[in-house]
KOLTORKE-884809 format. One record per residue (C-alpha): residue number from 1; residue in one letter; x, y, z. Coordinates in steps of 0.2 Angstrom, whole numbers, plus 5000, padded with zeros to 4 digits. Example, Ala and Ser with C-alpha at 12.3 -4.5 7.8 and 13.67 -1.06 7.14 Angstrom:
! KOLTORKE-884809
  seq  type    px    py    pz
    1     A  5062  4978  5039
    2     S  5068  4995  5036
END
This chain:
! KOLTORKE-884809
  seq  type    px    py    pz
    1     M  4812  5115  5020
    2     P  4807  5115  5003
    3     V  4811  5133  4994
    4     L  4794  5136  4984
    5     K  4797  5154  4976
    6     K  4815  5158  4968
    7     G  4821  5172  4964
    8     E  4835  5168  4952
    9     I  4848  5184  4949
   10     K  4861  5183  4938
   11     V  4877  5195  4944
   12     R  4890  5197  4932
   13     A  4906  5209  4934
   14     T  4909  5222  4921
   15     A  4920  5239  4920
   16     Y  4905  5248  4911
   17     G  4896  5252  4928
   18     T  4883  5245  4937
   19     E  4864  5249  4938
   20     V  4850  5245  4947
   21     K  4840  5229  4939
   22     S  4823  5228  4944
   23     T  4820  5210  4946
   24     G  4800  5210  4946
   25     Y  4800  5198  4959
   26     V  4788  5202  4974
   27     F  4789  5191  4990
   28     Y  4775  5191  5006
   29     S  4775  5191  5023
   30     Y  4768  5174  5023
   31     D  4782  5167  5013
   32     K  4790  5160  5029
   33     N  4806  5148  5026
   34     S  4799  5147  5008
   35     S  4806  5160  4998
   36     A  4824  5164  4993
   37     L  4836  5172  4981
   38     F  4847  5162  4970
   39     F  4863  5171  4966
   40     Q  4873  5166  4949
   41     F  4891  5175  4949
   42     R  4900  5177  4932
   43     N  4916  5186  4928
   44     Q  4915  5200  4913
   45     N  4919  5186  4901
   46     G  4902  5178  4906
   47     E  4911  5164  4915
   48     P  4906  5157  4930
   49     T  4915  5164  4947
   50     D  4925  5153  4957
   51     I  4919  5159  4975
   52     A  4929  5145  4985
   53     N  4940  5157  4994
   54     A  4926  5171  4992
   55     K  4915  5179  5005
   56     I  4900  5186  5001
   57     H  4892  5202  5006
   58     L  4874  5208  5003
   59     L  4867  5226  5010
   60     M  4849  5229  5010
   61     I  4841  5246  5010
   62     L  4822  5246  5015
   63     E  4819  5261  5005
   64     D  4800  5265  5010
   65     D  4806  5264  5030
   66     E  4818  5278  5031
   67     G  4832  5270  5021
   68     K  4836  5258  5036
   69     E  4848  5245  5031
   70     F  4847  5226  5033
   71     I  4865  5216  5031
   72     P  4864  5197  5033
   73     G  4879  5187  5040
   74     Q  4891  5175  5031
   75     E  4879  5160  5039
   76     D  4864  5163  5030
   77     F  4869  5160  5014
   78     E  4871  5145  5007
   79     I  4885  5140  4993
   80     I  4876  5127  4982
   81     S  4891  5127  4969
   82     K  4910  5135  4973
   83     P  4916  5134  4955
   84     G  4901  5136  4948
   85     G  4899  5152  4957
   86     K  4881  5149  4963
   87     A  4873  5154  4980
   88     K  4856  5154  4989
   89     F  4850  5166  5003
   90     V  4833  5162  5011
   91     L  4824  5178  5014
   92     P  4823  5177  5036
   93     E  4807  5181  5044
   94     M  4813  5198  5050
   95     L  4815  5205  5032
   96     L  4797  5199  5028
   97     S  4791  5210  5042
   98     Y  4795  5224  5032
   99     Q  4783  5230  5018
  100     G  4790  5240  5002
  101     K  4804  5242  4991
  102     V  4821  5233  4993
  103     A  4838  5238  4985
  104     G  4850  5225  4986
  105     Y  4868  5227  4983
  106     I  4880  5212  4982
  107     N  4899  5211  4985
  108     L  4912  5200  4984
  109     D  4928  5198  4996
  110     F  4943  5188  4992
  111     E  4956  5181  5002
  112     D  4970  5188  4990
  113     G  4962  5205  4997
  114     S  4952  5210  4981
  115     H  4935  5215  4981
  116     T  4923  5216  4968
  117     D  4907  5228  4966
  118     E  4897  5214  4958
  119     G  4881  5224  4955
  120     Q  4861  5231  4961
  121     F  4844  5223  4960
  122     S  4829  5227  4968
  123     F  4813  5219  4972
  124     R  4796  5222  4983
  125     I  4788  5214  5000
  126     R  4770  5215  5003
  127     R  4760  5210  5016
  128     S  4750  5195  5015
  129     M  4729  5197  5016
  130     I  4729  5182  5029
  131     T  4742  5187  5040
  132     R  4729  5203  5042
  133     V  4713  5195  5046
  134     L  4718  5179  5056
  135     P  4724  5188  5072
  136     A  4707  5197  5073
  137     M  4699  5183  5071
  138     G  4709  5171  5085
  139     D  4705  5186  5098
  140     K  4687  5184  5094
  141     Y  4686  5168  5097
  142     V  4696  5167  5113
  143     Q  4686  5181  5120
  144     D  4669  5173  5117
  145     F  4676  5157  5126
  146     E  4682  5165  5140
  147     D  4665  5172  5142
  148     I  4657  5154  5141
  149     K  4669  5148  5156
  150     E  4666  5163  5166
  151     R  4647  5160  5165
  152     V  4649  5141  5168
  153     E  4658  5142  5185
  154     Q  4645  5156  5190
  155     A  4633  5144  5188
  156     A  4640  5129  5196
  157     D  4644  5140  5211
  158     D  4626  5145  5212
  159     S  4616  5130  5209
  160     R  4621  5113  5203
  161     N  4602  5110  5198
  162     N  4605  5121  5185
  163     F  4620  5112  5177
  164     N  4610  5105  5161
  165     D  4604  5123  5158
  166     S  4624  5129  5160
  167     V  4629  5116  5148
  168     E  4615  5119  5134
  169     R  4618  5138  5136
  170     V  4638  5134  5134
  171     N  4632  5121  5118
  172     K  4622  5136  5110
  173     A  4636  5150  5114
  174     E  4650  5136  5107
  175     T  4639  5135  5092
  176     K  4637  5153  5089
  177     A  4656  5155  5091
  178     K  4659  5143  5076
  179     S  4647  5151  5067
  180     D  4656  5169  5068
  181     M  4673  5159  5065
  182     Q  4665  5151  5051
  183     D  4658  5168  5044
  184     S  4676  5177  5047
  185     V  4683  5162  5037
  186     D  4671  5166  5025
  187     Q  4674  5184  5024
  188     V  4694  5181  5023
  189     N  4692  5169  5008
  190     K  4680  5183  5000
  191     D  4694  5197  5004
  192     Y  4708  5187  4997
  193     E  4699  5183  4980
  194     A  4696  5202  4979
  195     W  4713  5205  4982
  196     K  4720  5191  4972
  197     S  4709  5197  4957
  198     E  4717  5215  4959
  199     Q  4734  5210  4958
  200     E  4731  5199  4943
  201     E  4724  5212  4934
  202     E  4739  5224  4940
  203     Q  4751  5213  4933
  204     T  4740  5210  4917
  205     G  4741  5229  4913
  206     F  4759  5229  4917
  207     E  4763  5216  4904
  208     R  4753  5225  4892
  209     D  4760  5241  4895
  210     F  4779  5233  4894
  211     A  4774  5223  4878
  212     D  4768  5241  4870
  213     W  4784  5250  4876
  214     K  4796  5235  4867
  215     N  4787  5235  4851
  216     T  4789  5253  4850
  217     Q  4806  5253  4854
  218     E  4810  5240  4842
  219     T  4801  5249  4827
  220     K  4812  5265  4831
  221     Q  4827  5255  4830
  222     T  4822  5246  4815
  223     N  4817  5263  4807
  224     F  4834  5271  4810
  225     E  4843  5255  4804
  226     S  4835  5255  4789
  227     E  4836  5273  4784
  228     T  4854  5271  4790
  229     S  4857  5258  4779
  230     Q  4850  5266  4764
  231     K  4858  5282  4765
  232     I  4876  5272  4767
  233     T  4871  5264  4751
  234     D  4868  5280  4742
  235     I  4884  5287  4748
  236     N  4893  5272  4741
  237     Q  4883  5273  4724
  238     T  4888  5290  4723
  239     L  4907  5286  4727
  240     E  4906  5271  4714
  241     T  4901  5282  4701
  242     T  4912  5298  4705
  243     D  4926  5285  4703
  244     S  4919  5278  4689
  245     Q  4920  5296  4680
  246     V  4938  5298  4688
  247     Q  4943  5285  4680
  248     E  4938  5289  4663
  249     T  4945  5306  4663
  250     N  4962  5297  4668
  251     N  4961  5285  4654
  252     A  4957  5300  4641
  253     L  4973  5310  4648
  254     E  4983  5295  4646
  255     N  4978  5294  4628
  256     L  4980  5310  4624
  257     D  4992  5308  4610
  258     A  4975  5299  4600
  259     Y  4966  5315  4600
  260     T  4967  5332  4594
  261     K  4967  5346  4603
  262     V  4946  5349  4599
  263     E  4942  5332  4602
  264     T  4953  5331  4618
  265     D  4942  5347  4624
  266     E  4928  5340  4621
  267     K  4932  5324  4630
  268     L  4937  5332  4646
  269     K  4921  5344  4644
  270     E  4910  5326  4647
  271     K  4921  5321  4662
  272     A  4920  5326  4681
  273     D  4932  5339  4686
  274     K  4943  5332  4701
  275     E  4939  5347  4710
  276     E  4921  5346  4709
  277     V  4922  5328  4713
  278     G  4931  5333  4730
  279     K  4918  5344  4736
  280     T  4904  5332  4731
  281     V  4913  5321  4744
  282     D  4915  5334  4755
  283     D  4896  5337  4756
  284     I  4894  5320  4760
  285     F  4905  5316  4773
  286     E  4915  5324  4786
  287     Q  4922  5324  4804
  288     G  4930  5334  4817
  289     Y  4931  5343  4835
  290     L  4918  5353  4844
  291     E  4922  5368  4852
  292     L  4917  5367  4870
  293     E  4909  5382  4880
  294     K  4916  5390  4894
  295     G  4912  5377  4910
  296     F  4920  5363  4903
  297     E  4939  5357  4899
  298     N  4945  5362  4881
  299     Y  4937  5380  4884
  300     Y  4948  5391  4875
  301     E  4946  5413  4878
  302     N  4957  5413  4861
  303     E  4966  5405  4847
  304     T  4981  5407  4854
  305     E  4979  5396  4869
  306     K  4975  5380  4858
  307     T  4990  5373  4862
  308     D  4986  5354  4869
  309     R  4970  5347  4871
  310     D  4966  5339  4887
  311     S  4959  5321  4887
  312     T  4941  5324  4888
  313     L  4931  5333  4871
  314     L  4918  5330  4858
  315     K  4919  5324  4840
  316     Y  4907  5323  4827
  317     T  4906  5313  4810
  318     R  4892  5317  4797
  319     V  4886  5306  4784
  320     G  4876  5315  4774
  321     P  4862  5322  4783
  322     L  4865  5312  4798
  323     L  4876  5319  4812
  324     H  4883  5308  4827
  325     V  4892  5318  4841
  326     F  4900  5307  4853
  327     G  4915  5308  4867
  328     I  4917  5310  4885
  329     I  4917  5329  4893
  330     T  4923  5336  4911
  331     N  4914  5352  4919
  332     T  4926  5363  4927
  333     V  4913  5373  4937
  334     R  4899  5367  4948
  335     L  4883  5362  4938
  336     E  4868  5368  4949
  337     E  4854  5357  4953
  338     G  4839  5362  4939
  339     S  4851  5369  4929
  340     S  4850  5370  4910
  341     T  4869  5371  4903
  342     I  4876  5374  4884
  343     V  4889  5362  4882
  344     T  4896  5366  4864
  345     Y  4886  5373  4847
  346     I  4886  5365  4830
  347     P  4898  5371  4817
  348     D  4890  5386  4808
  349     H  4889  5378  4792
  350     L  4876  5364  4797
  351     K  4859  5367  4804
  352     V  4850  5354  4816
  353     A  4835  5349  4806
  354     S  4828  5336  4821
  355     R  4831  5337  4838
  356     D  4839  5322  4847
  357     V  4836  5318  4868
  358     K  4845  5304  4877
  359     V  4848  5298  4895
  360     S  4866  5298  4898
  361     Q  4878  5293  4912
  362     G  4892  5300  4920
  363     S  4904  5295  4933
  364     E  4898  5286  4950
  365     N  4883  5281  4940
  366     N  4874  5299  4939
  367     L  4863  5301  4926
  368     F  4859  5318  4915
  369     T  4848  5321  4899
  370     S  4859  5327  4885
  371     M  4849  5336  4869
  372     A  4851  5341  4853
  373     L  4841  5356  4849
  374     S  4837  5363  4830
  375     Y  4839  5377  4824
  376     E  4822  5383  4827
  377     N  4823  5382  4845
  378     D  4818  5398  4855
  379     R  4830  5397  4868
  380     Y  4847  5388  4862
  381     T  4848  5387  4843
  382     N  4859  5375  4836
  383     A  4866  5370  4853
  384     I  4870  5353  4862
  385     T  4863  5354  4880
  386     I  4863  5346  4896
  387     E  4851  5345  4910
  388     R  4840  5336  4922
  389     L  4855  5331  4933
  390     R  4852  5316  4945
  391     D  4861  5306  4957
  392     D  4864  5286  4956
  393     T  4846  5285  4964
  394     G  4836  5295  4953
  395     N  4836  5311  4963
  396     N  4839  5327  4958
  397     T  4856  5336  4961
  398     G  4869  5345  4956
  399     Y  4886  5343  4951
  400     N  4903  5346  4958
  401     P  4919  5351  4946
  402     G  4927  5335  4938
  403     K  4912  5324  4933
  404     F  4914  5313  4918
  405     L  4900  5314  4906
  406     N  4896  5303  4893
  407     I  4886  5310  4877
  408     S  4880  5302  4861
  409     L  4868  5309  4851
  410     T  4862  5305  4832
  411     F  4852  5318  4821
  412     T  4850  5326  4806
  413     V  4857  5341  4800
  414     E  4855  5354  4784
  415     V  4870  5359  4775
  416     V  4872  5377  4774
  417     K  4880  5383  4757
END
C-alpha cells in the first residue's frame, strides 16, 4: 500500500554525543498503513553507511503511558538501499493506538561484532477525531434497526392484515434512522472542521514563535561577532603602532653616533619605553589556568601540593575586555540535586562586568547550567558556578563523583589597576 505520510530522519554517527532530536512529526490513530519513518544512516564524515551486514534495532518509549516500551522486529524494516544506508519502518496499528510523545532510540549491530548508538529522536501520536465519533454513530444505527425488526416480527405474528401498516412504520423508522445518521455525519464534519482549525492555529503560533526566537538568536550572534571583530581590530592597530614605535627607537639607537648626547636624549624621550610597551600588551592580552575550589580535581590545600595537574582543568584567555573561560572539570564529591556550587573564582585583578549563562553538557548526556556572576552579585562575587543539574531526560538529579563537566563561558571584565 502507498505511504502517504513520510517522516524522514537523518541519522549520523558522531563522537560528540547524542541528543534527542524533536522531529516535529505528528501522526494520527487513523493513519493505518499510510505513515512511515524513513531512516538515512550516515557515518561521522557524512558518507552513507553500508547496512548490508547490519541489523537495525529500534526502541520506542511511550513517555505518556508510564514509559512503556515498543520494540519492532527485523521483519518490520524494509531496506530501501543497503549501500545507500536507507531503510523504511511503517508505523503499525498497535503503535498508532497510543496517544502522546514517543521517544525513539536507533542502533546498528554489524556482523563483525561492532555496535553503534546512532541517535535519538521524538515525535507525537494523536487520536483522530473520526475514530471517536463513528463507533458511537454505528451503534445508534444498529440499535434502531434491531428495534424496527422486532416490531415487524411481532406485527406479523399478531396479524397478517396489519402487514401494510407495519411496512409503513418500518419505512418511517428507516427514514428517521437515516436522518439521524446524516445528522451524526454532519456533526462529525462540524467537529472535524473545528478541530482542524484549532490545529492549524496552534501550528501557526508555533511557527511564529520559533521564527521570533530564531531571529533573536541570530541577532545576538551577529552582534557578538561584530563586537569581537572590532575589539580584535583595535588590538591589532594598537600592536602595529607599538611595533612601529619600537622600530623607530631601535633605529635611533643604531644611529647613535649621528647624534650628540643632548640630541639622543631628546630623541629617546619621544619614543615608547620597551617596558611600557610590554605593559600595554599585557593590559590587552593574557591567559592562564584558574584555581578550582574544593570538590573538584586540581584543588590543593596549599602551594606545596601543586606538583602535577590532573587532565581536567579550566583555562582562561582575555583579549581586551572579553574573557573566555573553557575546559573540562571533574567533581570529586557528590553534587546534590538543586544545589548551587562554586567551581572557581576569577583572578583578583579582574572584575566580571556582565554575566554569562549557558546550558552545558556533561558525561552520559547530562545537562547543567554554568554561570559567570558579576562582582555586584550578592551571593557569589566574581565566581563561576554550576547548578540546575539534570539527567539525559531533562529531570532534576544529583551527580555522583567522577562526572566530566564541559564549561565554556564568554563575558566582559574590567581590569583592576
